[in-house]
LUMKOL-987877 format. One record per atom (N, C-alpha, C): residue number from 1; chain; atom name; x, y, z. Coordinates in steps of 0.05 Angstrom, whole numbers, padded with zeros to 5 digits. Example, Ala and Ser with C-alpha at 12.3 -4.5 7.8 and 13.67 -1.06 7.14 Angstrom:
% LUMKOL-987877
{1; 'A'; 'N'; {00264; -00114; 00156}}
{1; 'A'; 'CA'; {00246; -00090; 00156}}
{1; 'A'; 'C'; {00264; -00066; 00156}}
{2; 'A'; 'N'; {00257; -00045; 00142}}
{2; 'A'; 'CA'; {00273; -00021; 00143}}
{2; 'A'; 'C'; {00258; 00001; 00157}}
//
This chain:
% LUMKOL-987877
{1; 'A'; 'N'; {00620; 01780; -00979}}
{1; 'A'; 'CA'; {00599; 01783; -00959}}
{1; 'A'; 'C'; {00602; 01763; -00937}}
{2; 'A'; 'N'; {00605; 01772; -00913}}
{2; 'A'; 'CA'; {00609; 01754; -00890}}
{2; 'A'; 'C'; {00582; 01744; -00880}}
{3; 'A'; 'N'; {00581; 01719; -00874}}
{3; 'A'; 'CA'; {00556; 01708; -00863}}
{3; 'A'; 'C'; {00557; 01711; -00833}}
{4; 'A'; 'N'; {00533; 01715; -00822}}
{4; 'A'; 'CA'; {00532; 01717; -00793}}
{4; 'A'; 'C'; {00530; 01688; -00782}}
{5; 'A'; 'N'; {00536; 01685; -00757}}
{5; 'A'; 'CA'; {00536; 01659; -00744}}
{5; 'A'; 'C'; {00507; 01650; -00740}}
{6; 'A'; 'N'; {00499; 01630; -00755}}
{6; 'A'; 'CA'; {00471; 01622; -00755}}
{6; 'A'; 'C'; {00465; 01601; -00733}}
{7; 'A'; 'N'; {00486; 01590; -00720}}
{7; 'A'; 'CA'; {00481; 01570; -00699}}
{7; 'A'; 'C'; {00476; 01583; -00672}}
{8; 'A'; 'N'; {00479; 01609; -00670}}
{8; 'A'; 'CA'; {00474; 01622; -00644}}
{8; 'A'; 'C'; {00445; 01630; -00643}}
{9; 'A'; 'N'; {00430; 01620; -00624}}
{9; 'A'; 'CA'; {00401; 01626; -00623}}
{9; 'A'; 'C'; {00397; 01655; -00615}}
{10; 'A'; 'N'; {00374; 01666; -00623}}
{10; 'A'; 'CA'; {00367; 01693; -00616}}
{10; 'A'; 'C'; {00362; 01695; -00586}}
{11; 'A'; 'N'; {00365; 01719; -00575}}
{11; 'A'; 'CA'; {00362; 01723; -00546}}
{11; 'A'; 'C'; {00334; 01717; -00537}}
{12; 'A'; 'N'; {00314; 01724; -00554}}
{12; 'A'; 'CA'; {00286; 01720; -00545}}
{12; 'A'; 'C'; {00279; 01690; -00545}}
{13; 'A'; 'N'; {00291; 01675; -00563}}
{13; 'A'; 'CA'; {00286; 01646; -00564}}
{13; 'A'; 'C'; {00298; 01633; -00539}}
{14; 'A'; 'N'; {00322; 01642; -00531}}
{14; 'A'; 'CA'; {00335; 01631; -00508}}
{14; 'A'; 'C'; {00318; 01638; -00483}}
{15; 'A'; 'N'; {00309; 01663; -00481}}
{15; 'A'; 'CA'; {00293; 01671; -00458}}
{15; 'A'; 'C'; {00267; 01655; -00456}}
{16; 'A'; 'N'; {00254; 01651; -00479}}
{16; 'A'; 'CA'; {00229; 01636; -00479}}
{16; 'A'; 'C'; {00234; 01607; -00471}}
{17; 'A'; 'N'; {00256; 01596; -00481}}
{17; 'A'; 'CA'; {00263; 01568; -00475}}
{17; 'A'; 'C'; {00269; 01565; -00445}}
{18; 'A'; 'N'; {00283; 01584; -00433}}
{18; 'A'; 'CA'; {00289; 01583; -00404}}
{18; 'A'; 'C'; {00263; 01586; -00388}}
{19; 'A'; 'N'; {00246; 01604; -00397}}
{19; 'A'; 'CA'; {00221; 01607; -00382}}
{19; 'A'; 'C'; {00204; 01583; -00385}}
{20; 'A'; 'N'; {00205; 01570; -00408}}
{20; 'A'; 'CA'; {00189; 01546; -00413}}
{20; 'A'; 'C'; {00198; 01523; -00395}}
{21; 'A'; 'N'; {00225; 01521; -00390}}
{21; 'A'; 'CA'; {00235; 01499; -00374}}
{21; 'A'; 'C'; {00227; 01503; -00344}}
{22; 'A'; 'N'; {00223; 01527; -00336}}
{22; 'A'; 'CA'; {00216; 01532; -00308}}
{22; 'A'; 'C'; {00186; 01533; -00303}}
{23; 'A'; 'N'; {00170; 01538; -00323}}
{23; 'A'; 'CA'; {00141; 01540; -00320}}
{23; 'A'; 'C'; {00128; 01520; -00339}}
{24; 'A'; 'N'; {00109; 01505; -00327}}
{24; 'A'; 'CA'; {00094; 01487; -00345}}
{24; 'A'; 'C'; {00072; 01503; -00359}}
{25; 'A'; 'N'; {00070; 01499; -00385}}
{25; 'A'; 'CA'; {00051; 01513; -00401}}
{25; 'A'; 'C'; {00029; 01495; -00410}}
{26; 'A'; 'N'; {00007; 01507; -00417}}
{26; 'A'; 'CA'; {-00015; 01492; -00428}}
{26; 'A'; 'C'; {-00010; 01483; -00456}}
{27; 'A'; 'N'; {-00028; 01468; -00467}}
{27; 'A'; 'CA'; {-00025; 01457; -00494}}
{27; 'A'; 'C'; {-00023; 01479; -00514}}
{28; 'A'; 'N'; {-00041; 01499; -00513}}
{28; 'A'; 'CA'; {-00041; 01521; -00532}}
{28; 'A'; 'C'; {-00015; 01537; -00531}}
{29; 'A'; 'N'; {-00006; 01542; -00506}}
{29; 'A'; 'CA'; {00019; 01558; -00503}}
{29; 'A'; 'C'; {00043; 01543; -00514}}
{30; 'A'; 'N'; {00043; 01516; -00511}}
{30; 'A'; 'CA'; {00065; 01501; -00523}}
{30; 'A'; 'C'; {00065; 01501; -00553}}
{31; 'A'; 'N'; {00041; 01501; -00565}}
{31; 'A'; 'CA'; {00039; 01503; -00594}}
{31; 'A'; 'C'; {00048; 01530; -00604}}
{32; 'A'; 'N'; {00041; 01551; -00590}}
{32; 'A'; 'CA'; {00050; 01578; -00597}}
{32; 'A'; 'C'; {00080; 01581; -00595}}
{33; 'A'; 'N'; {00091; 01570; -00573}}
{33; 'A'; 'CA'; {00120; 01570; -00570}}
{33; 'A'; 'C'; {00134; 01555; -00592}}
{34; 'A'; 'N'; {00123; 01532; -00599}}
{34; 'A'; 'CA'; {00135; 01516; -00621}}
{34; 'A'; 'C'; {00134; 01532; -00647}}
{35; 'A'; 'N'; {00112; 01544; -00653}}
{35; 'A'; 'CA'; {00110; 01560; -00678}}
{35; 'A'; 'C'; {00129; 01584; -00678}}
{36; 'A'; 'N'; {00132; 01597; -00655}}
{36; 'A'; 'CA'; {00152; 01619; -00653}}
{36; 'A'; 'C'; {00180; 01609; -00659}}
{37; 'A'; 'N'; {00187; 01586; -00648}}
{37; 'A'; 'CA'; {00213; 01575; -00652}}
{37; 'A'; 'C'; {00217; 01566; -00681}}
{38; 'A'; 'N'; {00196; 01556; -00693}}
{38; 'A'; 'CA'; {00198; 01548; -00722}}
{38; 'A'; 'C'; {00203; 01572; -00739}}
{39; 'A'; 'N'; {00188; 01593; -00734}}
{39; 'A'; 'CA'; {00191; 01618; -00750}}
{39; 'A'; 'C'; {00219; 01630; -00746}}
{40; 'A'; 'N'; {00229; 01629; -00721}}
{40; 'A'; 'CA'; {00256; 01639; -00715}}
{40; 'A'; 'C'; {00277; 01623; -00731}}
{41; 'A'; 'N'; {00273; 01596; -00732}}
{41; 'A'; 'CA'; {00292; 01580; -00746}}
{41; 'A'; 'C'; {00290; 01584; -00777}}
{42; 'A'; 'N'; {00266; 01588; -00786}}
{42; 'A'; 'CA'; {00263; 01593; -00815}}
{42; 'A'; 'C'; {00275; 01619; -00824}}
{43; 'A'; 'N'; {00277; 01638; -00806}}
{43; 'A'; 'CA'; {00291; 01664; -00813}}
{43; 'A'; 'C'; {00320; 01660; -00817}}
{44; 'A'; 'N'; {00332; 01638; -00807}}
{44; 'A'; 'CA'; {00360; 01633; -00809}}
{44; 'A'; 'C'; {00367; 01618; -00835}}
{45; 'A'; 'N'; {00347; 01609; -00849}}
{45; 'A'; 'CA'; {00353; 01593; -00873}}
{45; 'A'; 'C'; {00365; 01611; -00895}}
{46; 'A'; 'N'; {00386; 01601; -00907}}
{46; 'A'; 'CA'; {00400; 01615; -00928}}
{46; 'A'; 'C'; {00394; 01601; -00954}}
{47; 'A'; 'N'; {00381; 01614; -00973}}
{47; 'A'; 'CA'; {00376; 01601; -00999}}
{47; 'A'; 'C'; {00401; 01602; -01016}}
{48; 'A'; 'N'; {00406; 01580; -01031}}
{48; 'A'; 'CA'; {00430; 01580; -01047}}
{48; 'A'; 'C'; {00427; 01598; -01072}}
{49; 'A'; 'N'; {00450; 01607; -01082}}
{49; 'A'; 'CA'; {00450; 01623; -01106}}
{49; 'A'; 'C'; {00444; 01604; -01130}}
{50; 'A'; 'N'; {00439; 01616; -01153}}
{50; 'A'; 'CA'; {00433; 01600; -01177}}
{50; 'A'; 'C'; {00457; 01582; -01184}}
{51; 'A'; 'N'; {00481; 01593; -01181}}
{51; 'A'; 'CA'; {00505; 01578; -01187}}
{51; 'A'; 'C'; {00508; 01554; -01168}}
{52; 'A'; 'N'; {00504; 01559; -01142}}
{52; 'A'; 'CA'; {00505; 01537; -01122}}
{52; 'A'; 'C'; {00484; 01516; -01128}}
{53; 'A'; 'N'; {00460; 01525; -01134}}
{53; 'A'; 'CA'; {00438; 01506; -01139}}
{53; 'A'; 'C'; {00444; 01488; -01163}}
{54; 'A'; 'N'; {00455; 01500; -01185}}
{54; 'A'; 'CA'; {00462; 01484; -01208}}
{54; 'A'; 'C'; {00485; 01465; -01201}}
{55; 'A'; 'N'; {00504; 01474; -01186}}
{55; 'A'; 'CA'; {00526; 01457; -01177}}
{55; 'A'; 'C'; {00516; 01433; -01160}}
{56; 'A'; 'N'; {00500; 01439; -01141}}
{56; 'A'; 'CA'; {00489; 01418; -01124}}
{56; 'A'; 'C'; {00473; 01398; -01140}}
{57; 'A'; 'N'; {00457; 01408; -01159}}
{57; 'A'; 'CA'; {00440; 01390; -01175}}
{57; 'A'; 'C'; {00458; 01372; -01192}}
{58; 'A'; 'N'; {00479; 01383; -01204}}
{58; 'A'; 'CA'; {00497; 01367; -01221}}
{58; 'A'; 'C'; {00512; 01346; -01204}}
{59; 'A'; 'N'; {00519; 01353; -01180}}
{59; 'A'; 'CA'; {00533; 01334; -01162}}
{59; 'A'; 'C'; {00514; 01311; -01155}}
{60; 'A'; 'N'; {00489; 01317; -01149}}
{60; 'A'; 'CA'; {00470; 01296; -01142}}
{60; 'A'; 'C'; {00465; 01278; -01166}}
{61; 'A'; 'N'; {00461; 01290; -01190}}
{61; 'A'; 'CA'; {00455; 01274; -01214}}
{61; 'A'; 'C'; {00479; 01256; -01221}}
{62; 'A'; 'N'; {00503; 01266; -01218}}
{62; 'A'; 'CA'; {00527; 01250; -01223}}
{62; 'A'; 'C'; {00529; 01227; -01204}}
{63; 'A'; 'N'; {00523; 01232; -01178}}
{63; 'A'; 'CA'; {00524; 01211; -01158}}
{63; 'A'; 'C'; {00503; 01189; -01165}}
{64; 'A'; 'N'; {00479; 01198; -01173}}
{64; 'A'; 'CA'; {00458; 01178; -01179}}
{64; 'A'; 'C'; {00466; 01162; -01203}}
{65; 'A'; 'N'; {00478; 01174; -01224}}
{65; 'A'; 'CA'; {00486; 01159; -01247}}
{65; 'A'; 'C'; {00508; 01139; -01240}}
{66; 'A'; 'N'; {00527; 01147; -01223}}
{66; 'A'; 'CA'; {00548; 01129; -01215}}
{66; 'A'; 'C'; {00537; 01105; -01199}}
{67; 'A'; 'N'; {00518; 01111; -01181}}
{67; 'A'; 'CA'; {00506; 01089; -01165}}
{67; 'A'; 'C'; {00489; 01071; -01183}}
{68; 'A'; 'N'; {00475; 01082; -01203}}
{68; 'A'; 'CA'; {00460; 01065; -01222}}
{68; 'A'; 'C'; {00479; 01047; -01237}}
{69; 'A'; 'N'; {00502; 01057; -01246}}
{69; 'A'; 'CA'; {00521; 01041; -01261}}
{69; 'A'; 'C'; {00532; 01019; -01243}}
{70; 'A'; 'N'; {00538; 01025; -01218}}
{70; 'A'; 'CA'; {00548; 01005; -01199}}
{70; 'A'; 'C'; {00528; 00983; -01194}}
{71; 'A'; 'N'; {00503; 00990; -01189}}
{71; 'A'; 'CA'; {00482; 00970; -01185}}
{71; 'A'; 'C'; {00477; 00954; -01210}}
{72; 'A'; 'N'; {00477; 00966; -01233}}
{72; 'A'; 'CA'; {00474; 00952; -01258}}
{72; 'A'; 'C'; {00496; 00932; -01262}}
{73; 'A'; 'N'; {00521; 00940; -01257}}
{73; 'A'; 'CA'; {00544; 00923; -01260}}
{73; 'A'; 'C'; {00543; 00899; -01241}}
{74; 'A'; 'N'; {00536; 00904; -01216}}
{74; 'A'; 'CA'; {00535; 00882; -01197}}
{74; 'A'; 'C'; {00512; 00863; -01204}}
{75; 'A'; 'N'; {00489; 00874; -01212}}
{75; 'A'; 'CA'; {00466; 00858; -01219}}
{75; 'A'; 'C'; {00473; 00840; -01243}}
{76; 'A'; 'N'; {00486; 00851; -01263}}
{76; 'A'; 'CA'; {00494; 00835; -01286}}
{76; 'A'; 'C'; {00514; 00813; -01278}}
{77; 'A'; 'N'; {00534; 00821; -01262}}
{77; 'A'; 'CA'; {00554; 00801; -01253}}
{77; 'A'; 'C'; {00541; 00779; -01237}}
{78; 'A'; 'N'; {00523; 00785; -01219}}
{78; 'A'; 'CA'; {00510; 00764; -01203}}
{78; 'A'; 'C'; {00491; 00748; -01221}}
{79; 'A'; 'N'; {00479; 00760; -01240}}
{79; 'A'; 'CA'; {00462; 00745; -01259}}
{79; 'A'; 'C'; {00478; 00724; -01274}}
{80; 'A'; 'N'; {00501; 00732; -01285}}
{80; 'A'; 'CA'; {00519; 00713; -01299}}
{80; 'A'; 'C'; {00528; 00691; -01280}}
{81; 'A'; 'N'; {00535; 00698; -01255}}
{81; 'A'; 'CA'; {00544; 00678; -01236}}
{81; 'A'; 'C'; {00522; 00658; -01229}}
{82; 'A'; 'N'; {00498; 00668; -01226}}
{82; 'A'; 'CA'; {00476; 00650; -01220}}
{82; 'A'; 'C'; {00470; 00632; -01244}}
{83; 'A'; 'N'; {00471; 00643; -01267}}
{83; 'A'; 'CA'; {00466; 00627; -01291}}
{83; 'A'; 'C'; {00488; 00606; -01295}}
{84; 'A'; 'N'; {00512; 00613; -01289}}
{84; 'A'; 'CA'; {00535; 00594; -01291}}
{84; 'A'; 'C'; {00532; 00571; -01271}}
{85; 'A'; 'N'; {00524; 00578; -01246}}
{85; 'A'; 'CA'; {00522; 00558; -01225}}
{85; 'A'; 'C'; {00498; 00540; -01230}}
{86; 'A'; 'N'; {00475; 00552; -01236}}
{86; 'A'; 'CA'; {00450; 00536; -01238}}
{86; 'A'; 'C'; {00442; 00529; -01266}}
{87; 'A'; 'N'; {00457; 00538; -01286}}
{87; 'A'; 'CA'; {00451; 00532; -01313}}
{87; 'A'; 'C'; {00429; 00551; -01324}}
{88; 'A'; 'N'; {00420; 00545; -01348}}
{88; 'A'; 'CA'; {00400; 00563; -01360}}
{88; 'A'; 'C'; {00371; 00552; -01358}}
{89; 'A'; 'N'; {00367; 00531; -01343}}
{89; 'A'; 'CA'; {00340; 00521; -01338}}
{89; 'A'; 'C'; {00331; 00501; -01359}}
{90; 'A'; 'N'; {00347; 00493; -01378}}
{90; 'A'; 'CA'; {00340; 00473; -01398}}
{90; 'A'; 'C'; {00345; 00446; -01386}}
{91; 'A'; 'N'; {00326; 00428; -01387}}
{91; 'A'; 'CA'; {00329; 00401; -01377}}
{91; 'A'; 'C'; {00337; 00382; -01399}}
{92; 'A'; 'N'; {00362; 00373; -01400}}
{92; 'A'; 'CA'; {00371; 00355; -01422}}
{92; 'A'; 'C'; {00360; 00327; -01418}}
{93; 'A'; 'N'; {00340; 00319; -01434}}
{93; 'A'; 'CA'; {00330; 00292; -01433}}
{93; 'A'; 'C'; {00331; 00278; -01460}}
//
């Protein structure tokens, strides 16, 4: 299934945007124009298939686990380094 080019704006959106640049609109008209453009953009959204969604989720979870391990490792390393430099806080008297 071939996807259509989603980056090309619809003709009515382009016409409204050109008209908007040449004519100053009131507050209500600008809100209506904004809502029309939002709806037009939402029609272009492509929802992922179940397989893609599971794949994306697994990639994100794997990345989070890797980053957690990296931060844990660095935290432990710096903790040992600080403890080595400053000692364990016991005052030998």
